[in-house]
C-alpha positions as CSV (number, residue, x, y, z in Angstrom):
1,M,-15.1,-1.4,48.2
2,R,-14.5,1.9,49.9
3,D,-11.5,3.1,51.8
4,N,-12.8,4.8,54.9
5,R,-14.7,1.7,56.0
6,P,-17.1,1.3,58.9
7,K,-16.1,-1.8,61.0
8,S,-19.3,-3.5,60.3
9,R,-19.2,-3.6,56.5
10,L,-16.6,-3.5,53.8
11,L,-16.0,-0.5,51.7
12,A,-14.4,-0.1,48.4
13,L,-13.2,2.9,46.7
14,G,-14.4,1.4,48.3
15,S,-14.1,1.8,53.0
16,A,-14.0,4.7,50.9
17,G,-13.5,20.1,50.8
18,A,-15.1,22.9,49.8
19,L,-13.6,24.3,47.4
20,V,-14.5,39.7,44.1
21,T,-17.7,38.9,43.0
22,A,-17.9,40.8,39.7
23,T,-14.7,39.3,38.3
24,L,-15.5,35.8,39.5
25,I,-19.0,35.8,38.1
26,A,-17.4,36.7,34.7
27,G,-15.0,33.8,35.1
28,A,-17.7,31.4,36.2
29,V,-20.0,32.0,33.3
30,S,-17.6,32.8,30.5
31,A,-16.7,29.2,29.7
32,P,-18.8,28.0,26.8
33,A,-20.9,24.9,27.3
34,A,-18.5,22.8,25.2
35,S,-15.6,23.6,27.6
36,A,-17.6,23.1,30.7
37,A,-19.1,19.9,29.5
38,G,-16.0,18.5,27.8
39,R,-18.0,18.0,24.6
40,P,-19.7,20.2,22.0
41,G,-23.3,21.2,21.7
42,P,-25.9,22.1,24.3
43,D,-25.7,20.5,27.6
44,R,-28.3,21.3,30.2
45,E,-26.2,20.2,33.1
46,A,-23.2,22.2,31.9
47,K,-25.4,25.3,31.6
48,G,-27.0,24.6,35.0
49,A,-23.5,24.3,36.5
50,E,-22.6,27.7,35.1
51,I,-25.7,29.3,36.5
52,A,-25.2,27.7,39.9
53,A,-21.5,28.8,40.0
54,A,-22.4,32.4,39.1
55,R,-25.0,32.4,41.9
56,A,-22.5,31.0,44.4
57,A,-19.8,33.5,43.4
58,E,-22.2,36.3,44.2
59,A,-23.4,34.8,47.5
60,G,-20.0,33.7,48.8
61,I,-19.8,31.7,52.0
62,D,-20.9,33.0,55.4
63,W,-18.0,31.6,57.5
64,K,-18.7,31.0,61.2
65,D,-17.3,28.9,64.0
66,C,-18.1,25.3,63.4
67,P,-20.9,23.6,65.3
68,A,-19.6,22.2,68.6
69,D,-20.5,18.6,67.7
70,W,-18.6,18.6,64.5
71,G,-15.3,18.2,66.3
72,L,-13.5,21.0,64.4
73,E,-11.6,23.3,66.6
74,K,-11.0,27.0,66.1
75,P,-9.7,28.7,64.0
76,I,-11.4,26.3,61.5
77,Q,-14.5,27.9,60.2
78,C,-17.6,26.3,58.7
79,G,-20.3,27.4,56.2
80,W,-22.7,26.3,53.6
81,V,-22.9,26.3,49.8
82,S,-26.2,25.9,48.0
83,V,-26.2,23.7,44.9
84,P,-29.0,22.4,42.6
85,L,-30.2,18.9,43.4
86,D,-30.5,18.4,39.6
87,Y,-28.2,20.5,37.4
88,A,-30.6,20.2,34.5
89,H,-33.0,22.3,36.6
90,P,-30.7,24.8,38.3
91,Y,-33.6,26.9,39.6
92,G,-35.3,23.9,41.1
93,K,-34.7,22.2,44.5
94,Q,-31.5,23.2,46.2
95,I,-29.4,21.2,48.7
96,Q,-26.9,22.6,51.2
97,L,-23.3,21.4,51.2
98,A,-21.2,21.7,54.4
99,V,-17.8,23.2,53.9
100,D,-15.0,24.2,56.2
101,R,-11.6,26.0,55.9
102,I,-8.6,27.2,57.7
103,G,-6.7,30.2,56.3
104,N,-3.1,29.9,55.0
105,T,-0.5,30.1,57.8
106,G,1.9,32.2,55.8
107,T,1.8,35.9,54.8
108,K,-0.8,37.5,52.6
109,E,1.9,37.6,49.8
110,E,2.5,33.8,50.2
111,R,-1.2,32.9,49.8
112,Q,-2.1,31.1,46.5
113,G,-5.8,30.4,47.2
114,A,-7.7,27.5,48.5
115,L,-6.7,23.8,48.3
116,V,-9.8,21.6,48.2
117,Y,-9.7,18.0,49.4
118,N,-11.7,14.8,48.9
119,P,-10.6,11.7,50.8
120,G,-12.5,9.1,48.7
121,G,-15.3,6.7,49.3
122,P,-17.6,7.5,47.6
123,G,-19.0,8.5,51.0
124,G,-16.0,10.0,52.7
125,S,-16.1,13.4,54.5
126,G,-13.3,15.9,53.8
127,L,-14.2,18.1,56.7
128,R,-11.2,17.0,58.8
129,F,-8.7,18.2,56.1
130,P,-8.1,21.6,57.8
131,R,-7.1,19.7,61.0
132,R,-3.8,18.9,59.2
133,V,-3.0,22.5,60.1
134,T,-4.4,22.6,63.7
135,T,-2.6,19.3,64.5
136,K,0.6,20.6,63.0
137,N,1.0,17.8,60.5
138,P,4.7,18.2,59.4
139,V,4.1,16.8,55.9
140,W,1.8,19.7,55.1
141,A,3.4,22.5,57.0
142,N,5.0,24.3,54.0
143,V,1.9,23.8,51.7
144,S,-0.4,25.3,54.4
145,K,1.7,28.5,54.3
146,A,0.5,29.0,50.7
147,Y,-3.1,27.6,50.8
148,D,-6.3,27.8,52.7
149,F,-7.1,24.1,53.5
150,V,-10.8,23.5,52.5
151,G,-12.9,20.4,53.2
152,F,-16.4,19.5,52.4
153,D,-19.1,16.8,52.8
154,P,-20.1,15.8,49.3
155,R,-23.8,15.6,48.4
156,G,-25.5,12.9,50.5
157,V,-22.6,12.7,53.0
158,G,-22.6,13.7,56.7
159,H,-24.0,17.2,57.0
160,S,-24.7,17.7,53.3
161,A,-28.3,16.4,52.8
162,P,-27.3,12.9,54.1
163,I,-28.9,9.9,52.6
164,S,-29.7,6.5,54.1
165,C,-30.4,2.9,52.9
166,A,-31.1,1.1,56.2
167,D,-31.7,1.6,59.9
168,P,-28.2,2.4,61.3
169,Q,-28.4,0.2,64.3
170,E,-29.7,-2.7,62.2
171,F,-27.0,-2.0,59.6
172,V,-24.1,-2.4,62.1
173,K,-25.6,-5.3,64.0
174,A,-23.4,-8.4,64.2
175,P,-22.7,-11.2,63.5
176,K,-23.6,-11.1,59.8
177,M,-23.6,-14.0,57.4
178,D,-20.3,-15.5,56.3
179,P,-19.6,-13.8,53.0
180,V,-18.1,-17.0,51.5
181,P,-21.1,-19.1,50.5
182,D,-21.1,-22.9,51.3
183,T,-24.3,-23.6,49.4
184,E,-26.7,-22.2,46.8
185,A,-29.0,-21.4,49.7
186,D,-26.3,-19.1,51.1
187,K,-26.1,-17.3,47.8
188,T,-29.9,-17.0,47.6
189,A,-30.0,-15.4,51.1
190,Q,-27.2,-12.9,50.2
191,R,-29.1,-12.0,47.0
192,K,-32.2,-11.3,49.0
193,L,-30.3,-9.1,51.4
194,A,-28.8,-7.1,48.4
195,R,-32.2,-6.6,46.9
196,E,-33.6,-5.4,50.2
197,Y,-30.8,-3.0,50.6
198,A,-31.3,-1.5,47.1
199,D,-35.0,-1.2,47.9
200,G,-34.2,0.5,51.2
201,C,-32.1,3.1,49.4
202,L,-35.1,4.1,47.3
203,E,-37.5,4.0,50.3
204,R,-35.3,6.0,52.7
205,T,-33.6,8.4,50.3
206,G,-36.3,8.9,47.6
207,Q,-36.0,8.7,43.9
208,A,-35.3,12.4,43.3
209,M,-32.2,12.4,45.5
210,L,-31.1,8.9,44.6
211,Q,-31.1,9.6,40.9
212,Q,-28.8,12.6,41.4
213,M,-26.2,10.8,43.4
214,T,-23.5,10.7,40.8
215,T,-19.8,11.6,40.4
216,P,-20.5,14.1,37.6
217,N,-22.9,15.9,39.9
218,T,-20.4,15.9,42.7
219,A,-17.9,17.4,40.2
220,R,-20.4,20.1,39.4
221,D,-20.8,20.7,43.1
222,L,-17.0,21.1,43.4
223,D,-17.1,23.8,40.7
224,V,-19.9,25.6,42.6
225,I,-17.8,25.4,45.8
226,R,-14.8,26.8,43.8
227,A,-17.0,29.8,42.8
228,A,-18.4,30.3,46.3
229,L,-14.8,30.4,47.6
230,G,-14.1,33.3,45.3
231,E,-11.5,31.2,43.3
232,K,-11.3,31.7,39.6
233,K,-9.5,28.3,39.3
234,L,-9.5,25.2,41.6
235,N,-6.6,23.7,43.4
236,Y,-7.5,20.1,44.2
237,L,-6.2,17.1,46.1
238,G,-8.1,13.9,45.7
239,V,-7.3,10.5,47.2
240,S,-8.8,7.1,46.2
241,Y,-12.3,7.7,44.8
242,G,-11.3,11.4,45.1
243,T,-9.0,10.7,42.1
244,Y,-12.0,9.7,40.0
245,L,-13.9,12.8,41.1
246,G,-10.8,14.8,40.1
247,A,-10.6,13.1,36.8
248,V,-14.2,13.8,36.0
249,Y,-13.8,17.4,37.2
250,G,-10.8,17.8,34.9
251,T,-12.8,16.5,32.0
252,L,-15.9,18.6,32.6
253,F,-14.1,21.8,33.7
254,P,-10.6,21.7,32.3
255,G,-10.2,25.5,32.1
256,H,-11.3,25.8,35.8
257,L,-8.3,23.9,37.2
258,R,-5.1,25.5,38.4
259,R,-3.3,22.6,40.0
260,M,-4.5,19.0,40.8
261,I,-2.9,16.1,42.6
262,V,-4.5,12.7,42.5
263,D,-3.2,10.0,44.9
264,S,-4.0,6.3,44.6
265,V,-5.9,6.4,41.4
266,V,-9.1,4.8,40.2
267,N,-8.8,3.5,36.7
268,P,-11.1,6.0,34.9
269,A,-11.7,3.9,31.8
270,R,-15.5,3.7,31.1
271,E,-15.4,-0.1,31.0
272,N,-13.8,-0.2,34.5
273,I,-16.5,1.9,36.2
274,W,-17.5,0.2,38.5
275,Y,-18.1,-3.5,38.1
276,Q,-14.6,-4.3,36.8
277,A,-13.0,-1.9,39.3
278,N,-14.3,-4.1,42.1
279,L,-13.1,-7.3,40.5
280,G,-9.7,-5.8,40.1
281,Q,-9.6,-4.9,43.8
282,D,-10.1,-8.6,44.7
283,I,-6.9,-9.5,42.9
284,A,-4.9,-6.6,44.3
285,F,-6.1,-7.2,47.9
286,E,-4.9,-10.8,47.8
287,G,-1.4,-9.6,46.9
288,R,-1.2,-7.0,49.6
289,W,-2.7,-9.4,52.2
290,K,0.3,-11.7,51.4
291,D,2.7,-8.7,51.8
292,W,1.3,-8.2,55.3
293,E,1.6,-11.9,56.1
294,D,5.2,-11.8,55.0
295,W,5.8,-8.9,57.3
296,V,4.1,-10.6,60.2
297,A,6.2,-13.7,59.6
298,A,9.4,-11.6,59.5
299,N,8.4,-10.2,62.9
300,D,7.6,-13.5,64.5
301,A,9.7,-12.6,67.5
302,T,7.0,-9.9,68.3
303,F,3.8,-11.6,67.2
304,H,4.4,-15.3,67.4
305,L,2.1,-16.0,64.5
306,G,4.5,-18.1,62.5
307,T,7.8,-17.6,60.7
308,T,6.4,-18.0,57.1
309,R,3.5,-16.6,55.2
310,D,1.9,-20.1,55.0
311,A,2.1,-20.4,58.8
312,V,0.4,-17.0,59.3
313,Q,-2.2,-17.9,56.7
314,A,-2.9,-21.1,58.5
315,K,-3.5,-19.2,61.7
316,W,-5.9,-16.8,59.8
317,L,-7.9,-19.8,58.4
318,Q,-8.1,-21.3,61.8
319,L,-9.4,-18.1,63.3
320,R,-11.9,-17.8,60.5
321,A,-13.1,-21.4,61.0
322,T,-13.5,-20.8,64.7
323,A,-15.5,-17.7,64.2
324,K,-17.7,-19.4,61.6
325,K,-18.4,-22.3,64.0
326,S,-19.2,-20.0,66.9
327,P,-18.9,-16.2,66.6
328,I,-16.2,-14.9,69.0
329,G,-17.8,-13.1,71.9
330,G,-21.1,-13.9,70.2
331,V,-20.6,-11.1,67.7
332,V,-17.4,-11.6,65.7
333,G,-18.0,-14.0,62.8
334,P,-16.1,-14.3,59.4
335,A,-17.8,-11.1,58.1
336,E,-16.6,-9.0,61.0
337,L,-13.1,-10.5,60.8
338,I,-12.8,-9.5,57.2
339,A,-14.0,-6.0,57.9
340,F,-11.4,-5.6,60.6
341,F,-8.4,-7.5,59.0
342,Q,-8.9,-5.8,55.6
343,S,-7.5,-2.6,57.0
344,A,-4.0,-4.2,57.0
345,P,-3.9,-4.6,53.2
346,Y,-5.5,-1.1,52.9
347,Y,-3.1,0.9,55.1
348,D,0.4,0.3,56.4
349,S,-0.6,2.2,59.5
350,S,-2.9,-0.7,60.3
351,W,-0.1,-3.4,60.1
352,V,0.9,-3.2,63.7
353,P,-2.5,-2.8,65.3
354,V,-4.1,-5.6,63.3
355,A,-1.1,-8.0,64.0
356,T,-1.2,-7.0,67.7
357,V,-4.9,-7.9,68.0
358,F,-4.3,-11.1,66.1
359,A,-1.4,-12.1,68.3
360,K,-3.4,-11.4,71.5
361,Y,-6.2,-13.6,70.3
362,V,-3.8,-16.5,69.5
363,A,-2.3,-16.0,73.0
364,G,-5.7,-16.4,74.6
365,D,-7.0,-12.8,74.8
366,T,-10.3,-12.9,72.9
367,Q,-11.6,-9.6,74.3
368,A,-9.1,-7.5,72.3
369,L,-10.5,-9.0,69.1
370,V,-14.1,-8.4,70.2
371,D,-13.3,-4.8,71.1
372,A,-11.6,-4.2,67.7
373,A,-14.0,-6.0,65.3
374,A,-17.4,-5.9,66.9
375,P,-19.8,-3.0,66.4
376,D,-20.3,-0.6,69.3
377,M,-24.1,-0.5,69.6
378,S,-23.9,2.4,72.0
379,D,-22.2,4.6,69.5
380,T,-25.3,5.8,67.7
381,A,-23.6,8.7,66.1
382,G,-20.8,6.5,64.7
383,N,-23.3,4.0,63.5
384,I,-25.3,6.7,61.7
385,S,-22.1,7.8,60.0
386,A,-21.1,4.2,59.1
387,E,-24.5,3.6,57.5
388,N,-24.5,6.9,55.7
389,G,-21.1,6.3,54.3
390,N,-22.1,2.9,52.9
391,A,-25.3,4.3,51.5
392,V,-23.4,7.0,49.6
393,Y,-20.9,4.5,48.4
394,T,-23.7,2.3,47.0
395,A,-25.7,5.1,45.6
396,V,-22.9,6.7,43.7
397,E,-21.3,3.5,42.3
398,C,-24.7,2.0,41.4
399,T,-26.0,5.2,39.7
400,D,-22.8,6.2,37.9
401,A,-22.8,3.3,35.6
402,K,-24.6,0.3,34.3
403,W,-24.0,-3.0,36.2
404,P,-24.6,-6.6,35.1
405,T,-28.2,-7.6,36.0
406,S,-27.5,-11.3,35.3
407,W,-26.9,-13.3,38.5
408,K,-25.2,-15.9,36.4
409,K,-22.5,-13.4,35.5
410,W,-21.9,-12.3,39.0
411,D,-21.8,-15.9,40.2
412,K,-19.5,-17.1,37.5
413,D,-17.0,-14.1,37.8
414,N,-16.8,-14.3,41.6
415,T,-16.7,-18.0,41.9
416,E,-13.8,-18.1,39.5
417,L,-12.0,-15.2,41.2
418,N,-12.5,-16.7,44.7
419,K,-10.5,-19.8,43.7
420,S,-7.2,-17.8,43.6
421,Y,-8.1,-14.6,45.5
422,P,-10.3,-15.7,48.4
423,F,-9.6,-13.0,50.9
424,M,-11.9,-10.3,49.6
425,T,-13.8,-11.6,46.6
426,W,-17.2,-12.7,48.0
427,A,-17.3,-10.0,50.6
428,N,-16.8,-7.4,47.9
429,A,-19.4,-9.0,45.6
430,W,-22.2,-8.9,48.2
431,M,-21.4,-5.3,49.0
432,N,-21.9,-4.3,45.4
433,L,-24.7,-6.6,44.5
434,P,-27.4,-4.0,45.2
435,C,-26.3,-2.5,41.9
436,A,-27.7,-5.5,40.0
437,T,-31.3,-4.5,41.1
438,W,-30.8,-0.8,41.4
439,P,-34.1,1.1,41.5
440,V,-33.2,4.2,39.5
441,Q,-31.7,4.8,36.1
442,Q,-28.0,4.0,35.8
443,Q,-25.9,6.5,33.8
444,T,-23.0,6.2,31.4
445,P,-19.7,7.2,32.9
446,V,-17.9,10.3,31.7
447,D,-15.3,9.7,29.0
448,V,-12.3,11.0,31.0
449,R,-9.6,12.7,28.8
450,T,-7.8,15.9,28.1
451,H,-9.6,18.9,26.8
452,K,-8.4,22.5,26.1
453,G,-7.2,24.3,29.2
454,L,-6.3,21.3,31.4
455,P,-3.1,22.1,33.3
456,Q,-0.4,19.5,34.1
457,V,-1.7,17.1,36.7
458,L,0.5,15.3,39.3
459,I,-0.3,11.6,39.8
460,V,1.0,9.7,42.8
461,Q,0.7,5.9,43.1
462,S,2.2,3.0,44.9
463,T,2.8,-0.2,42.9
464,R,1.1,-2.6,45.3
465,D,-2.0,-0.6,46.3
466,A,-4.9,-2.9,47.0
467,A,-7.9,-0.6,46.7
468,T,-6.8,1.2,43.6
469,P,-4.4,-1.0,41.6
470,Y,-1.4,0.6,39.9
471,E,-2.9,0.2,36.4
472,G,-5.3,3.0,37.3
473,A,-2.6,5.6,37.6
474,V,-1.0,4.4,34.3
475,E,-4.4,4.8,32.5
476,L,-5.1,8.3,33.9
477,H,-1.6,9.3,33.0
478,K,-2.3,8.3,29.4
479,R,-5.6,10.2,29.3
480,F,-4.3,13.4,30.9
481,Q,-1.7,14.8,28.5
482,G,1.2,16.4,30.1
483,S,0.6,14.8,33.5
484,R,3.5,13.5,35.5
485,L,3.5,10.1,37.4
486,I,5.3,9.5,40.6
487,T,5.5,5.8,41.3
488,E,6.3,4.6,44.8
489,K,7.8,1.2,44.0
490,A,7.5,-1.9,46.3
491,A,5.0,-0.1,48.5
492,G,1.2,-0.5,48.8
493,S,-0.3,1.8,51.4
494,H,-3.5,3.4,50.1
495,G,-3.0,7.1,50.1
496,V,0.7,8.1,49.5
497,T,0.8,11.8,49.9
498,G,0.1,11.8,53.6
499,L,3.0,9.5,54.4
500,V,6.6,10.5,55.1
501,N,8.7,9.9,52.0
502,P,10.9,12.8,51.1
503,C,11.1,11.7,47.5
504,I,7.4,12.2,47.2
505,N,6.8,15.0,49.8
506,Q,9.3,17.4,48.2
507,R,7.8,16.9,44.7
508,V,4.2,17.5,46.0
509,E,5.4,20.7,47.7
510,S,7.3,21.9,44.7
511,Y,4.2,21.4,42.5
512,L,1.7,23.0,44.8
513,I,4.0,25.9,45.9
514,D,6.0,26.6,42.7
515,G,4.0,24.9,40.0
516,K,7.1,22.8,39.1
517,L,7.1,19.2,37.9
518,D,9.9,16.9,36.8
519,G,10.7,16.7,33.1
520,A,9.8,13.0,33.2
521,D,8.1,10.5,35.4
522,V,9.8,9.6,38.6
523,T,10.1,6.4,40.6
524,C,10.7,6.7,44.4
525,D,11.8,4.1,46.8
526,P,9.2,2.9,49.3
527,H,8.4,4.8,52.6
528,A,9.7,3.1,55.8
529,T,8.1,-0.3,56.6
530,P,6.2,-0.2,59.9
531,K,8.1,-1.4,62.9
532,P,6.3,-3.5,65.6
């Protein structure tokens, strides 16, 4: 499941930056293949990445005002970086990656280079990152004095050789089947949809591109962007899936990192990528869903949805049953409800809006729920973006790793999980089932761990995160020697560094601006609970 989800479909890491010439070329190509690849011996992709980075360092980026329809105001600038489609053939077909930046707001002396951002997904665009400066986001005001803020669309995303798996208008059309199956026939129908979706990815994207939609390739792209920016070493901020991208980058290019923050961490263990990761989400989502229900109950004076978690859950089950019997407004069935309501366990910022819509529905206003949960068929650009994000999510997770091909295993695992964790389990299963019949070769995940040259990494994680359970941060902390872990206890919003919590904000600033980390791991109290 992605984190920057379209309304019409669940996401997982599921919704769900871009990073003179003579010295940089030397820096880009001097690392031996063993360092660049994180393992000894010849490595065609590692060598291809060196060649592509050297080429990008020489070419630089031709920065210009951003296209009007990208929604990126001046003084943000946009440009393009050319990368090989297949790093094993660096002189073969190239694709263009969209990048943007805003210069540091401080003095020339204060500048420490570029800070490159990835928001997650797979399938999320980082192009809005520089808007943290133009919108005067106070959390990032001091860091922006020292760094250019750089965003990018990863390969396959948005403006960077976008891929597709389905007609966008068909993709968002509602109502969809109830994800929770009542019969074997329901499961058979969902399996057919998943196979058709996988086949659609091959048909609409093509084998050559689909085969190269992997996290290691995106990490190589990140290094080419670093070189194109004129940076000898990368400063990186990754959230959600962006933490896994950062972990893979740190493994493949340890000597090319200066500073890295990973926030809300994917467990990078090979056996977790990606089938187990999604099963783990189902458990964590149930816990955070209950946290939200407790909060709704505590604020019954505002929402009138019940004074206990059980009472709120009963209202939810009643709403779900009503929508299953007859979709609300003709378009909002159980699938659309889950896609909308799951934003509450994802993000604390959704607690009030979701509860407000729920309360309005119970009070007799069905239109608010239809407006919030139904697709807008007139928003063709938004629908294209939603379909593209889901296509990239599927392509990367399915190609990164081998998935079970036995339906018996999927059925057994999800049937068992659903008994105790019913909120997300089947919806997440169907979203990922195209990986069981994936039409291109599935890879073996990178063995994430410390190699020579890796700097100290700062890891930030809340204990009750639904999309990336806390164990992921602990696992990466073990694998990256010298890293520091900041734990936000009794909190669960996905994406911690963008929230107001001085205990965390000050440490992020201190690391990025002064390179300082605490001598030991730190536990912070939770950020403020939303107020209705």
